[in-house]
N, C-alpha and C positions, 0 to 999 in steps of 0.2 A: 709435897713430895715431888722430887724430880721425875720427869717422864723417862722411862727406860729407852735407851737407844737401841732399837731393834732392827731398823731398816738399813739398807746399804747407805742411803744418803745421810742418815743421822750419824752412823758410825764414822763415815768419811768426814763429815763436817766437824764433828766433835774432835776427831784425831787431828785435823788440820788446825783447829783453834788451839788445842793443847800444845802443838809443836810450833805455833806461830808461823805456819806455812801459808803462803799465798798460792793462788792458782798458777801464777807465772812461775814461781819457784818449783812447784811440783812438776809442771810441764817440762821445765828445763832439766830437772834431775832425771825424770823418766827418759827423756830424749838422750841424755848422756849415757844411759844404761841400755840403749838400743830399743826403747819402747816409745816412739813418738805418739803423743796423744795431744789433740788440739785443745786450746783454752776453752773453746765452745763446748767440746765434749765433757771436759772436767767440770765446767760450770753446770751443765745439765745433770751430771752425776751427783754433784754436791746438793743441788736444789731438789733432786728427786724427780725431775721432769723426764729423765731417761735413765736407763741402766746400760752398762756395757753388754753388748751382745755379739759384736763382730769378733772373729777369732783373734785378731791382733789386739783388740781391747781386752779380751779375757786373759790373754797371755801377759798383759801388763799388770794385772791385779796383784799377783804375788809380790812384784817389785814395789808396787804402791804401798802394800802392807808393810814391807820392810822399811821403806822410806819414812813412813809415819810412825814407826815403832810399834806396830800392831803385831799380835801373834798371827802365825800362819793360819789363814782361813777366816780371819775376823771379818773381812769384807766379802770374800768369795762365797762363803756359805750363806750369805744373806742375799745373794743374787736371785731374783725371780726370773730375770731375763734368760738365763741359761736354761731354765726349765721350759721356756717357750720355744727354744730351738727345736725341741722334739714335739711333733704334732702327733699325739696319741702315744700309747705305750708300745713297748717292744712286742712284736708278734712272735710267739713261740714257734720254733722251726717246724714242729710237727703240724701245727695248725696251718702254717703257711703252705705246707705241701699237701694238706688235706689228709694226713695220715696220723690218726690219734694214737697209734701204737708206738710211735717214736717218742722218746722222752723229750720234754720241753727244754728249751735253751736255758742255761743257768748262767747268771752273772752278766748278762748283756745290758742290764740297767747301769752298769759301771761307766759306760761311754755313750756319747751321742755321736752317731755316725753322720758325717757331713757329706761325703761322696764315696762312690764305689765304681771302679772301672774294671771291666772284664775284657781282656784281649785274647783272642783265640787265633792260632796260626794253623792252617791246613796245608798239607804237603801235596806233592805232585801226583800221588796215588789216591788222594782223597782222604788220607789219614790225618788224625789230629796230632800235630807235632807238640804243641804245648798250649797251656792256658795260664795267663797271668792275671792276678787280681791286685789292684792297687786301691787302698782305702785311706781316707782321711777321717780321723776320729778326734773328738774332744772329750777329755776326762770329766765325768760328772761327779767324781769324788776325789779326795786327796789320796795319792799313792796308788792309783790303779796301775797295774803292771802288765796288762795284756788283755786280749779279747779272744773269743772262740770263732773260728771260721768253719762253717759246715759245708761239706761237699756231698752231693747226691750221686748215686750210681748212674751208669749209662741207661738210656731209655729202654724200658722193657725188661730190666734185670734187677736183681738185688745183690749184685756183686760189685764191690768197690775196692779196686786195687790201686787207687790213685796214690802217687808218691808226691809229697809236698816238700818243697825246699824254699828257704828264705832267700829273697833277692836283696832286699834292703829294708832297714828300719826295724827289724825284729829277728828273732830266732824261733825255730819250731820247738815247742815244748811237748806236753803230753798229747798223745793221739788216742782217741777213744772211738771204737766202733759201736754204733748204736744199731737199732733194729732196721731191717729192710735196706741195708747197704749205706745208711747215712753215716758219714765219718766226720768227727769233730776234731780239729787241730787247734791247740792253744798257741796263739801268736804272742810271744813274750817281747815286750818293748825293750829297747836298748837301755832304758832306765824307767823307774816309776814316774808317773806324770803328776804334776800339781793340778789341783782343781781348776778347770777351765783351760788347761794347756792342751795343745793339739799335737798330733804326731801323724806320720805317714808310714804305712806298711806296704810292702810289695812281696808277693809270694808267687811261686810257679808250681803248677800241678801237671804231672805227666803220668801216663799209664805205666804200670810196672812192666819192665821189659819182657819178663817171662810169659806175659799174656799175649804178646804180639801187638800188631797195630790196632789202633782204635779208629773205627770208621763211623763213629756216631755222626749224625747229621742235624743235631740240635744242641744248642748251648744257651743257658739262661742264667741270669744274675738274680739271686734272691735278696730282697731288701727286708730285713726284719724290722726296720725303723723307717720313718720318714726321712728321705735323703734330699739334700739340696740338689744333688745331681746323681743320676745313675746312667751308665753307658755300657753298651756291649758293642764290640768291634771284632768282626770276623774277617780275617785276611786270608784269601785263597792264593794258592800258587798260580802264577799267570797261565800255566799250561793246564790247569784243572779248575775251570770256573764253572759253577753250577748252572744247570739249565733253568732252574726256578729257585726263587728265594723269597722268604717271608720274614717279617718281623712281627712280634706279638707282645702283649702284656696281659697280666692278670692283676687287678687291684680292686679291692672292695667288692669282690664277688663278680666283677665284670671282666670278661676275657674278650680280646679283640685281636684278630690276625689280619694282615693285609700284605699283598704281594709287593715286591720291590724289584724294579728294573735296574739291573747293574749298569746298563748303558755304557758298556765298554770298560767298566771298572773291574778290578779283581778283589774288591773288598766291599763290605756293607757294614754300616753301623746304625745303631738306634740309641738315641739319647732322650732322656726325659728329666726335667727339673721338678722339684717338689713332688717326688714320687715315693710311694710305699705307704705301709707295708704291701708287698706283692712281689711279683717277679716279671722281668722282661727279657726277651731273648730273640734269637735268630735261628731259623731252620731252613734247610735247603734240600734240593733233590738234584741228583746228577742226571 
């Protein structure tokens, strides 16, 4: 009895033999279609020594399937490497915040978050002008069309009047208010993603005008998954620089804060790689 071709390498090798394709011909055709992959990489994939894991390699898989006459997903659904991109499961948002009363995140297993950047601008009166969040995600299933972004209320309150607007890469879909001021906004991608395909979204959050200025002095980025990179950047008006500033993180039950000397700068940032689940942020005093 013939052995069932169940692994990525076996399916790839069988398809290439059936089509009479060589590694060089596959490389050339992928390159022509905007997906350069080296002969070495293709050889590793075919032999089973390695699997595609980098974003550019994952994006080439649907084209590779088409070139070899395979049905969509025939290779990509057999990837184990894409599962290793996520270290640990998604942390439900309520557990991340330590608030069991808030409903858990739904649907976040659909994507693997690669990076998340939070940029906060502070005005001349110490008011928050805007906060922007840019995310890079990779689809963990065929046809995923969006993700949920959760925003917490100002420190010490349960009121969330944040208004979200799309800057690039998405539109704002359904907005749901959960308990204790947590608001979830559905970010709808420009089009559904193929398995392993990446996309970038950028949104802007502002305080509702009727509430007046927001003078909060702490902002944090929550990571529900392990991220390749997490970054918070707070930019102060040159005429309104804080007297004291700290950066902090909470990960795996460990919290640590430490002071930062701005040393003549009007901004502070905190970056970590291989971070999460957890949150990291910046706080300051005038």
